[in-house]
C-alpha positions in Angstrom: 0.0 0.0 0.0 1.4 3.4 -0.9 2.3 5.9 1.9 -0.7 8.2 1.3 -3.2 5.4 1.6 -1.5 4.1 4.8 -1.7 7.5 6.4 -5.3 7.9 5.3 -6.1 4.5 6.8 -4.3 5.5 10.0 -6.2 8.7 10.4 -9.5 7.0 9.7 -8.7 4.5 12.4 -7.8 7.3 14.8 -11.1 9.1 14.1 -13.1 6.0 14.5 -11.4 5.3 17.8 -12.3 8.8 18.9 -15.9 8.4 18.0 -16.2 5.1 19.8 -14.6 6.6 22.8 -17.3 9.3 22.9 -19.9 6.6 22.5 -18.4 4.8 25.4 -17.9 1.7 23.2 -14.5 1.1 24.6 -13.9 -2.3 23.0 -14.2 -0.8 19.5 -12.2 2.3 20.6 -9.4 0.1 21.6 -9.6 -1.9 18.4 -9.3 1.2 16.2 -6.7 2.9 18.3 -4.6 -0.3 18.2 -5.0 -0.5 14.4 -3.7 3.1 14.3 -0.8 2.2 16.6 0.2 -0.7 14.3 0.3 1.6 11.3 2.2 4.3 13.1 4.8 1.8 14.2 5.0 0.5 10.6 5.5 4.0 9.3 7.9 4.9 12.1 5.6 7.7 13.1 6.7 8.3 16.7 4.5 11.4 17.1 1.5 9.4 15.9 2.5 6.6 18.3 2.6 9.1 21.2 -0.7 10.6 20.2 -2.5 7.2 20.2 -0.7 6.1 23.4 -2.4 9.0 25.1 -5.8 8.0 23.8 -5.3 4.3 24.7 -4.3 5.3 28.2 -7.5 7.3 28.5 -9.7 4.4 27.2 -8.1 2.0 29.6 -8.5 4.4 32.5 -12.2 4.7 31.7 -12.5 0.9 31.6 -10.8 0.6 35.0 -7.8 -1.2 33.6 -5.2 1.0 35.3 -2.3 -1.4 34.5 -2.8 -0.9 30.8 -3.4 2.8 31.3 -0.1 3.0 33.0 1.6 1.0 30.3 0.5 3.4 27.6 1.2 6.5 29.7 4.7 5.2 30.4 5.2 4.7 26.6 4.0 8.2 26.0 6.5 9.6 28.4 9.3 7.6 26.7 8.3 8.9 23.3 8.1 12.5 24.7 11.6 12.2 26.0 12.8 10.8 22.6 11.4 13.5 20.4 10.5 16.4 22.8 6.8 15.9 22.2 4.8 18.4 24.1 1.1 18.0 24.9 -0.4 21.4 24.3 -4.0 20.6 25.1 -4.7 17.2 26.5 -8.4 17.2 25.9 -8.2 18.3 22.3 -5.3 16.0 21.4 -3.3 18.9 20.1 0.4 18.3 19.8 3.4 20.5 19.3 6.6 18.9 17.9 10.1 20.2 18.5 13.3 18.5 17.3 15.8 17.6 20.0 
């Protein structure tokens, strides 16, 4: 699959995960966020990986699975240290990227 299609697929998965999160359909939210995560890793998109780790941590927190929430939050911290990723607005999922 060409790069443009992969990134489009990733963004669709992220959006679907977001919608399912608002609907409180956590199983589907996790499914689509994990699909996004797989594509981000495949494309070596660490900013995207960090973005979805934040979302997955939120979903797992909502489901009461604090162990998984901690796992994804820890990964987000690792990524942020790697690339100086700064969360500008946690609720809106806005990100600012700065090269180290």
